[in-house]
TIRO-740279 format. One record per atom (N, C-alpha, C): x, y, z; residue in one letter. Coordinates in steps of 0.2 Angstrom, whole numbers, padded with zeros to 4 digits, always signed. Layout:
<gutis>
XYZA
...
</gutis>
This chain:
<gutis>
-0064-0110+0005X
-0065-0114-0001X
-0070-0110-0006X
-0068-0111-0012X
-0072-0107-0017X
-0079-0111-0019X
-0083-0107-0022X
-0089-0110-0025X
-0094-0113-0020X
-0094-0111-0014X
-0098-0114-0009X
-0105-0110-0010X
-0110-0114-0011X
-0117-0112-0012X
-0120-0109-0005X
-0122-0103-0005X
-0124-0100+0001X
-0132-0099+0001X
-0135-0099-0005X
-0142-0099-0005X
-0145-0102-0012X
-0150-0106-0011X
-0154-0109-0016X
-0160-0105-0016X
-0162-0102-0022X
-0168-0097-0022X
-0174-0102-0022X
-0179-0100-0018X
-0185-0105-0017X
-0188-0105-0024X
-0191-0111-0026X
-0194-0113-0032X
-0190-0111-0038X
-0184-0111-0037X
-0179-0111-0043X
-0178-0118-0046X
-0175-0118-0052X
-0173-0125-0055X
-0169-0129-0051X
-0164-0125-0047X
-0159-0129-0043X
-0163-0131-0037X
-0168-0128-0034X
-0172-0130-0029X
-0176-0136-0030X
-0179-0136-0036X
-0183-0142-0038X
-0178-0148-0039X
-0172-0147-0041X
-0167-0152-0042X
-0164-0155-0036X
-0165-0151-0030X
-0163-0154-0024X
-0156-0151-0021X
-0154-0146-0025X
-0148-0143-0022X
-0149-0139-0016X
-0144-0140-0011X
-0145-0137-0005X
-0139-0133-0003X
-0140-0127+0001X
-0134-0123+0003X
-0129-0127+0007X
-0123-0125+0006X
-0117-0128+0009X
-0113-0133+0005X
-0117-0135-0001X
-0113-0139-0006X
-0108-0134-0010X
-0103-0138-0013X
-0099-0134-0017X
-0100-0136-0024X
-0100-0131-0029X
-0101-0133-0036X
-0094-0134-0039X
-0094-0140-0042X
-0087-0142-0045X
-0087-0141-0052X
-0092-0144-0055X
-0093-0144-0063X
-0100-0143-0065X
-0100-0141-0071X
-0107-0141-0075X
-0106-0144-0082X
-0110-0149-0083X
-0109-0153-0089X
-0102-0155-0090X
-0099-0157-0085X
-0092-0160-0085X
-0086-0154-0086X
-0088-0148-0086X
-0083-0143-0086X
-0082-0140-0079X
-0075-0139-0078X
-0074-0136-0071X
-0076-0129-0071X
-0079-0127-0065X
-0081-0121-0063X
-0076-0117-0059X
-0073-0112-0061X
-0068-0108-0057X
-0071-0102-0055X
-0076-0099-0058X
-0079-0093-0055X
-0085-0092-0058X
-0088-0086-0057X
-0095-0084-0059X
-0096-0084-0066X
-0091-0083-0070X
-0092-0083-0077X
-0093-0090-0080X
-0089-0094-0077X
-0090-0101-0079X
-0097-0104-0078X
-0099-0102-0072X
-0106-0104-0069X
-0111-0101-0074X
-0111-0095-0076X
-0116-0092-0081X
-0115-0095-0088X
-0109-0096-0090X
-0108-0098-0097X
-0111-0105-0098X
-0108-0110-0093X
-0110-0117-0094X
-0116-0119-0092X
-0120-0114-0088X
-0127-0116-0086X
-0132-0113-0090X
-0130-0110-0096X
-0135-0107-0101X
-0140-0112-0104X
-0138-0118-0105X
-0142-0123-0109X
-0149-0124-0105X
-0153-0128-0108X
-0159-0130-0105X
-0158-0135-0099X
-0155-0140-0101X
-0153-0145-0096X
-0146-0145-0094X
-0144-0145-0088X
-0137-0145-0086X
-0136-0150-0080X
-0131-0153-0080X
-0129-0158-0075X
-0124-0154-0070X
-0126-0154-0064X
-0121-0151-0059X
-0118-0156-0055X
-0111-0155-0054X
-0107-0160-0050X
-0106-0156-0044X
-0108-0159-0038X
-0108-0156-0032X
-0104-0159-0027X
-0101-0156-0022X
-0097-0159-0016X
-0101-0157-0010X
-0103-0162-0006X
-0106-0161+0000X
-0101-0159+0005X
-0103-0156+0011X
-0099-0154+0016X
-0094-0159+0019X
-0097-0166+0018X
-0093-0171+0021X
-0087-0174+0016X
-0087-0170+0010X
-0082-0172+0005X
-0084-0177-0001X
-0090-0180+0000X
-0093-0184-0005X
-0096-0180-0011X
-0096-0183-0016X
-0099-0180-0022X
-0105-0183-0025X
-0109-0179-0028X
-0115-0181-0031X
-0117-0177-0037X
-0121-0179-0042X
-0123-0175-0047X
-0131-0174-0047X
-0133-0169-0050X
-0140-0168-0050X
-0142-0165-0057X
-0147-0166-0060X
-0150-0164-0066X
-0154-0158-0065X
-0153-0152-0068X
-0157-0146-0067X
-0160-0145-0074X
-0167-0144-0074X
-0171-0143-0080X
-0174-0136-0079X
-0173-0132-0085X
-0175-0125-0085X
-0175-0122-0092X
-0177-0116-0092X
-0178-0113-0099X
-0171-0111-0101X
-0169-0111-0107X
-0162-0109-0110X
-0161-0102-0108X
-0155-0100-0105X
-0153-0094-0103X
-0156-0092-0096X
-0160-0096-0093X
-0162-0094-0086X
-0157-0096-0081X
-0157-0093-0075X
-0152-0094-0070X
-0154-0100-0066X
-0149-0104-0064X
-0151-0110-0060X
-0154-0108-0053X
-0153-0103-0051X
-0155-0100-0045X
-0151-0101-0039X
-0144-0101-0040X
-0139-0102-0035X
-0136-0095-0033X
-0134-0095-0027X
-0130-0089-0025X
-0124-0092-0021X
-0119-0088-0021X
-0112-0091-0018X
-0110-0087-0013X
-0106-0089-0008X
-0103-0086-0003X
-0099-0080-0005X
-0096-0080-0011X
-0092-0075-0014X
-0095-0073-0021X
-0097-0067-0022X
-0100-0065-0028X
-0097-0068-0034X
-0090-0067-0035X
-0086-0069-0040X
-0085-0077-0040X
-0086-0080-0034X
-0084-0087-0033X
-0076-0087-0033X
-0073-0081-0032X
-0066-0081-0032X
-0064-0074-0029X
-0057-0073-0029X
-0055-0066-0026X
-0055-0061-0032X
-0057-0055-0031X
-0057-0050-0036X
-0050-0048-0038X
-0048-0047-0044X
-0042-0046-0046X
-0040-0038-0045X
-0035-0037-0042X
-0033-0030-0040X
-0029-0027-0046X
-0029-0020-0046X
-0025-0017-0051X
-0017-0017-0049X
-0014-0018-0055X
-0006-0018-0054X
-0003-0012-0056X
-0007-0007-0058X
-0004-0001-0061X
-0003+0005-0055X
+0001+0010-0057X
+0002+0016-0053X
+0001+0022-0058X
-0005+0022-0059X
-0007+0028-0064X
-0006+0035-0061X
-0004+0039-0065X
-0002+0046-0063X
-0008+0050-0061X
-0014+0047-0063X
-0020+0051-0061X
-0025+0047-0057X
-0022+0041-0054X
-0027+0037-0050X
-0031+0041-0045X
-0037+0040-0045X
-0041+0043-0040X
-0040+0040-0033X
-0039+0034-0033X
-0038+0030-0026X
-0032+0033-0022X
-0026+0034-0026X
-0020+0037-0024X
-0021+0044-0021X
-0027+0048-0024X
-0028+0054-0022X
-0033+0055-0016X
-0035+0050-0013X
-0039+0050-0007X
-0036+0052-0001X
-0039+0055+0004X
-0036+0057+0010X
-0035+0050+0014X
-0031+0050+0019X
-0031+0045+0024X
-0036+0044+0028X
-0037+0038+0031X
-0042+0037+0037X
-0049+0036+0034X
-0050+0034+0028X
-0057+0032+0025X
-0058+0025+0026X
-0063+0022+0025X
-0065+0015+0026X
-0060+0011+0021X
-0058+0005+0023X
-0053+0001+0019X
-0055+0000+0012X
-0061-0002+0011X
-0064-0004+0004X
-0063+0002-0001X
-0062+0008+0001X
-0061+0013-0004X
-0054+0013-0007X
-0050+0010-0003X
-0043+0010-0006X
-0041+0004-0010X
-0046-0001-0011X
-0045-0006-0015X
-0046-0005-0023X
-0041-0006-0027X
-0041-0005-0034X
-0043-0011-0038X
-0049-0012-0040X
-0050-0017-0044X
-0049-0016-0051X
-0047-0022-0055X
-0045-0022-0062X
-0047-0029-0064X
-0053-0030-0064X
-0055-0037-0065X
-0060-0037-0071X
-0058-0041-0076X
-0062-0041-0082X
-0069-0044-0081X
-0070-0049-0076X
-0077-0051-0074X
-0081-0046-0071X
-0078-0041-0067X
-0082-0036-0065X
-0084-0031-0070X
-0080-0030-0075X
-0081-0026-0080X
-0087-0028-0084X
-0088-0035-0085X
-0093-0038-0089X
-0100-0037-0085X
-0099-0039-0078X
-0105-0040-0074X
-0107-0034-0071X
-0103-0029-0069X
-0105-0023-0066X
-0103-0016-0069X
-0100-0017-0075X
-0098-0011-0079X
-0092-0007-0077X
-0088-0010-0073X
-0082-0006-0071X
-0077-0006-0077X
-0072-0002-0076X
-0067-0001-0082X
-0061-0005-0080X
-0058-0008-0085X
-0051-0012-0084X
-0046-0009-0088X
-0040-0011-0087X
-0034-0008-0091X
-0031-0013-0095X
-0033-0020-0094X
-0030-0025-0098X
-0023-0027-0096X
-0020-0024-0091X
-0013-0025-0089X
-0011-0031-0085X
-0016-0034-0082X
-0015-0040-0078X
-0018-0046-0081X
-0020-0046-0087X
-0023-0052-0090X
-0017-0056-0093X
-0017-0062-0090X
-0013-0067-0093X
-0016-0070-0100X
-0012-0073-0104X
-0014-0075-0110X
-0020-0080-0109X
-0020-0084-0104X
-0025-0089-0103X
-0032-0085-0102X
-0031-0079-0098X
-0037-0075-0097X
-0040-0071-0103X
-0035-0069-0108X
-0037-0066-0114X
-0041-0071-0118X
-0038-0077-0119X
-0041-0082-0123X
-0048-0084-0120X
-0049-0084-0113X
-0055-0085-0110X
-0060-0080-0112X
-0059-0074-0112X
-0063-0069-0114X
-0066-0070-0121X
-0061-0072-0125X
-0063-0073-0132X
-0068-0080-0133X
-0065-0085-0129X
-0069-0091-0130X
-0076-0091-0127X
-0077-0087-0121X
-0083-0087-0118X
-0087-0081-0121X
-0084-0077-0125X
-0088-0072-0128X
-0090-0067-0123X
-0086-0065-0118X
-0087-0060-0113X
-0088-0053-0116X
-0094-0051-0117X
-0095-0045-0120X
-0102-0042-0118X
-0102-0035-0117X
-0097-0030-0118X
-0093-0030-0112X
-0087-0027-0113X
-0082-0025-0107X
-0080-0018-0108X
-0078-0015-0103X
-0076-0008-0103X
-0069-0007-0102X
-0065-0003-0106X
-0058-0003-0106X
-0056+0005-0105X
-0051+0005-0100X
-0048+0012-0099X
-0042+0012-0104X
-0042+0016-0109X
-0037+0016-0114X
-0032+0022-0112X
-0034+0028-0112X
-0030+0034-0111X
-0025+0036-0116X
-0022+0031-0119X
-0018+0032-0125X
-0016+0026-0129X
-0015+0026-0135X
-0014+0020-0139X
-0006+0020-0140X
-0002+0025-0138X
+0005+0024-0139X
+0008+0020-0134X
+0011+0014-0135X
+0013+0010-0130X
+0018+0013-0125X
+0023+0016-0127X
+0027+0019-0122X
+0024+0024-0117X
+0020+0028-0120X
+0016+0033-0116X
+0011+0030-0112X
+0008+0025-0114X
+0003+0021-0110X
+0007+0018-0104X
+0013+0015-0105X
+0017+0012-0100X
+0019+0018-0094X
+0020+0024-0097X
+0022+0029-0092X
+0016+0032-0088X
+0011+0032-0092X
+0005+0035-0088X
+0002+0030-0083X
+0002+0023-0085X
-0001+0018-0081X
+0004+0016-0076X
+0011+0018-0076X
+0016+0015-0072X
+0016+0008-0072X
+0016+0005-0078X
+0016-0002-0078X
+0019-0004-0085X
+0025-0008-0085X
+0029-0009-0091X
+0025-0014-0095X
+0020-0017-0093X
+0016-0021-0098X
+0010-0018-0101X
+0009-0011-0099X
+0003-0008-0102X
+0003-0006-0109X
+0009-0007-0112X
+0009-0006-0120X
+0006-0011-0124X
+0005-0017-0121X
+0001-0022-0125X
-0006-0022-0125X
-0009-0016-0122X
-0016-0016-0122X
-0019-0015-0129X
-0017-0011-0133X
-0020-0011-0140X
-0020-0017-0144X
-0014-0021-0143X
-0014-0028-0146X
-0020-0032-0143X
-0021-0032-0137X
-0026-0036-0134X
-0033-0034-0137X
-0034-0027-0137X
-0040-0024-0139X
-0042-0026-0147X
-0036-0026-0151X
-0037-0029-0158X
-0039-0036-0158X
-0037-0040-0154X
-0039-0047-0153X
-0046-0048-0151X
-0048-0044-0146X
-0055-0044-0144X
-0059-0042-0150X
-0057-0036-0154X
-0062-0034-0159X
-0062-0039-0164X
-0057-0043-0166X
-0057-0048-0171X
-0062-0054-0169X
-0062-0055-0163X
-0066-0060-0160X
-0074-0058-0159X
-0075-0052-0161X
-0082-0049-0160X
-0084-0047-0153X
-0079-0045-0149X
-0080-0043-0142X
-0082-0035-0142X
-0087-0033-0139X
-0089-0026-0140X
-0085-0023-0134X
-0082-0017-0135X
-0079-0013-0130X
-0081-0006-0129X
-0083-0004-0123X
-0084+0003-0122X
-0078+0006-0118X
-0075+0012-0121X
-0069+0014-0118X
-0069+0021-0115X
-0064+0022-0111X
-0063+0029-0109X
-0056+0031-0109X
-0055+0038-0110X
-0049+0041-0110X
-0049+0047-0105X
-0045+0046-0100X
-0044+0051-0095X
-0038+0056-0098X
-0040+0062-0099X
-0036+0066-0103X
-0032+0071-0098X
-0026+0071-0099X
-0021+0074-0094X
-0017+0080-0099X
-0019+0086-0097X
-0015+0091-0101X
-0007+0090-0101X
-0004+0090-0107X
+0003+0089-0108X
+0005+0082-0108X
+0000+0078-0107X
+0002+0071-0108X
-0001+0067-0114X
-0008+0067-0114X
-0011+0063-0119X
-0017+0067-0122X
-0016+0074-0122X
-0021+0078-0126X
-0018+0080-0133X
-0021+0085-0136X
-0018+0087-0143X
-0017+0082-0148X
-0011+0082-0151X
-0010+0077-0156X
-0010+0070-0153X
-0008+0068-0147X
-0009+0062-0144X
-0016+0059-0144X
-0020+0064-0142X
-0027+0062-0142X
-0030+0061-0148X
-0029+0065-0153X
-0031+0064-0160X
-0029+0057-0163X
-0022+0055-0162X
-0020+0049-0164X
-0023+0043-0160X
-0025+0044-0154X
-0028+0038-0150X
-0035+0037-0153X
-0038+0043-0154X
-0045+0042-0157X
-0045+0039-0163X
-0040+0040-0168X
-0040+0037-0174X
-0039+0030-0173X
-0034+0028-0169X
-0033+0021-0168X
-0039+0017-0165X
-0043+0020-0161X
-0049+0017-0158X
-0055+0016-0163X
-0055+0022-0167X
-0061+0022-0172X
-0060+0016-0177X
-0053+0015-0179X
-0052+0009-0183X
-0055+0003-0181X
-0056+0002-0175X
-0059-0004-0172X
-0067-0004-0171X
-0070+0001-0174X
-0077+0002-0174X
-0080-0004-0179X
-0085-0007-0177X
-0090-0006-0172X
-0089-0010-0165X
-0083-0013-0165X
-0081-0017-0159X
-0079-0012-0153X
-0076-0007-0155X
-0076-0001-0150X
-0082+0003-0152X
-0087+0002-0147X
-0093+0005-0149X
-0094+0012-0146X
-0090+0014-0141X
-0091+0021-0139X
-0084+0023-0135X
-0083+0029-0134X
-0077+0031-0130X
-0079+0038-0127X
-0078+0038-0121X
-0079+0044-0117X
-0072+0047-0116X
-0072+0054-0116X
-0066+0058-0115X
-0067+0062-0109X
-0063+0061-0104X
-0064+0064-0097X
-0058+0068-0095X
-0059+0074-0093X
-0054+0078-0090X
-0051+0075-0083X
-0045+0075-0082X
-0042+0072-0076X
-0045+0076-0070X
-0046+0072-0065X
-0048+0075-0059X
-0043+0075-0054X
-0041+0080-0051X
-0036+0081-0046X
-0038+0083-0040X
-0035+0081-0034X
-0037+0083-0027X
-0030+0086-0024X
-0031+0088-0018X
-0025+0091-0015X
-0021+0085-0012X
-0023+0079-0012X
-0019+0074-0009X
-0015+0070-0014X
-0010+0073-0017X
-0006+0070-0022X
+0001+0070-0020X
+0003+0069-0014X
+0010+0068-0012X
+0013+0063-0016X
+0019+0064-0019X
+0023+0059-0022X
+0021+0057-0029X
+0015+0060-0031X
+0013+0059-0038X
+0016+0064-0043X
+0016+0062-0050X
+0018+0066-0055X
+0014+0073-0055X
+0017+0078-0058X
+0014+0084-0058X
+0009+0084-0065X
+0003+0086-0064X
-0002+0086-0069X
-0005+0093-0068X
-0005+0096-0074X
-0009+0103-0074X
-0016+0101-0075X
-0021+0105-0071X
-0028+0104-0072X
-0030+0108-0078X
-0036+0106-0081X
-0039+0109-0087X
-0041+0116-0085X
-0040+0121-0089X
-0042+0127-0088X
-0047+0128-0094X
-0050+0134-0094X
-0056+0135-0099X
-0053+0135-0106X
-0047+0137-0108X
-0044+0137-0114X
-0042+0130-0116X
-0039+0126-0112X
-0037+0119-0114X
-0043+0115-0114X
-0048+0116-0110X
-0054+0112-0111X
-0057+0113-0117X
-0058+0119-0119X
-0061+0121-0126X
-0057+0118-0132X
-0050+0118-0132X
-0046+0115-0137X
-0048+0107-0137X
-0048+0104-0131X
-0049+0097-0131X
-0056+0095-0134X
-0061+0099-0131X
-0068+0098-0133X
-0069+0099-0141X
-0065+0104-0144X
-0066+0105-0151X
-0063+0099-0155X
-0057+0096-0152X
-0054+0090-0155X
-0059+0084-0155X
-0062+0083-0149X
-0066+0077-0149X
-0073+0078-0153X
-0076+0084-0153X
-0082+0085-0157X
-0080+0085-0164X
-0075+0087-0166X
-0073+0087-0173X
-0072+0080-0176X
-0068+0076-0172X
-0067+0069-0174X
-0074+0065-0173X
-0078+0067-0169X
-0085+0064-0168X
-0089+0065-0174X
-0089+0071-0177X
-0093+0072-0183X
-0090+0068-0189X
-0083+0068-0189X
-0081+0063-0195X
-0083+0056-0194X
-0083+0054-0188X
-0085+0047-0187X
-0093+0046-0188X
-0097+0051-0187X
-0104+0051-0188X
-0105+0050-0195X
-0101+0054-0199X
-0102+0054-0207X
-0099+0047-0210X
-0094+0045-0207X
-0091+0039-0210X
-0094+0032-0207X
-0096+0032-0201X
-0098+0026-0198X
-0106+0026-0196X
-0109+0032-0196X
-0116+0033-0193X
-0116+0033-0186X
-0110+0034-0182X
-0110+0035-0175X
-0104+0040-0173X
-0105+0044-0168X
-0100+0048-0166X
-0094+0045-0163X
-0096+0039-0160X
-0091+0035-0156X
-0088+0039-0150X
-0086+0045-0151X
-0082+0049-0146X
-0087+0054-0143X
-0087+0054-0136X
-0091+0058-0132X
-0088+0062-0127X
-0087+0068-0127X
-0084+0072-0121X
-0089+0072-0115X
-0086+0072-0109X
-0089+0071-0103X
-0092+0078-0102X
-0097+0078-0097X
-0100+0085-0095X
-0095+0090-0092X
-0090+0087-0089X
-0085+0091-0086X
-0081+0095-0091X
-0080+0093-0097X
-0076+0096-0102X
-0081+0102-0104X
-0087+0101-0105X
-0091+0107-0107X
-0092+0112-0101X
-0092+0110-0095X
-0092+0115-0090X
-0086+0119-0089X
-0080+0115-0090X
-0074+0119-0089X
-0073+0123-0095X
-0075+0122-0101X
-0075+0126-0107X
-0080+0132-0107X
-0085+0131-0102X
-0090+0137-0102X
-0095+0136-0107X
-0096+0130-0109X
-0101+0129-0115X
-0107+0125-0112X
-0112+0125-0116X
-0118+0122-0114X
-0117+0114-0116X
-0120+0110-0111X
-0120+0103-0113X
-0125+0101-0118X
-0124+0098-0124X
-0128+0097-0129X
-0133+0090-0128X
-0137+0091-0123X
-0141+0085-0121X
-0145+0083-0127X
-0149+0087-0130X
-0154+0085-0135X
-0151+0082-0141X
-0145+0085-0143X
-0141+0082-0149X
-0139+0075-0147X
-0137+0074-0141X
-0134+0067-0139X
-0140+0062-0139X
-0146+0064-0136X
-0151+0059-0135X
-0155+0058-0142X
-0155+0062-0146X
-0157+0061-0153X
-0154+0055-0156X
-0147+0055-0155X
-0143+0049-0158X
-0144+0043-0154X
-0145+0044-0147X
-0145+0038-0143X
-0151+0038-0139X
-0157+0038-0142X
-0163+0038-0138X
-0164+0033-0132X
-0161+0027-0133X
-0161+0022-0128X
-0158+0024-0121X
-0154+0029-0121X
-0150+0031-0115X
-0154+0037-0112X
-0159+0040-0114X
-0162+0045-0111X
-0165+0044-0105X
-0168+0038-0104X
-0171+0036-0097X
-0166+0032-0093X
-0159+0032-0094X
-0155+0029-0091X
-0154+0021-0092X
</gutis>
């Protein structure tokens, strides 16, 4: 059963209101609570009414008084108050598919959950979002979220992600941008697939959504020896890494001049593969808030 309260933090607003572990949270201010995002969103106000179900099935309501934005002080048996949404893709570069056998089971779980993207910073592909969930992100202003883009060409994205619905990702991103949702993105760059002209076009499409696409990291594909049955991908060498690095840095300079932000940032691995120094000082001068993590 979902939404079971496992802990009421001592001296919290919920504790003062008399909420006890074992009760089930049904509604906040009359709004149904389906998961942790509903709980966080609907409990933001100063005064909230919690509708609870006791273990014996009877219901009661309590009034919780607190500061606006403060947590009520509840913890639940499941962090999301729901099952995590798994990935429906078969990406050509998936790191999970490249793991050796015999590791602990949790390492093989592929999450693709917009709630975890907002709460923990994980990346999502948008391929498993139903229309109701897309609208919910907009209505609840779930922001920022992190999106694995890889390419904005619909057909190529379908092939790279191994999902026939992957091509609608750019449409969803544009809707999010129009609604004021901030997105931080990543591109896993695969030589011969989404580098060169494809990469330059993808960067142009994403830059058109600035400032809602706030940053984009460009990462060279990581390959292991455990790729049985997966498509062939060439690893980056010094020359191809240098070409990709030049493309990203050049476009970043254009964005800096036009928007006041580079937007696009090559990963450290690209610099290392290209045999170049990592420009840490230049990066931190532009984003001093990131210097200390």
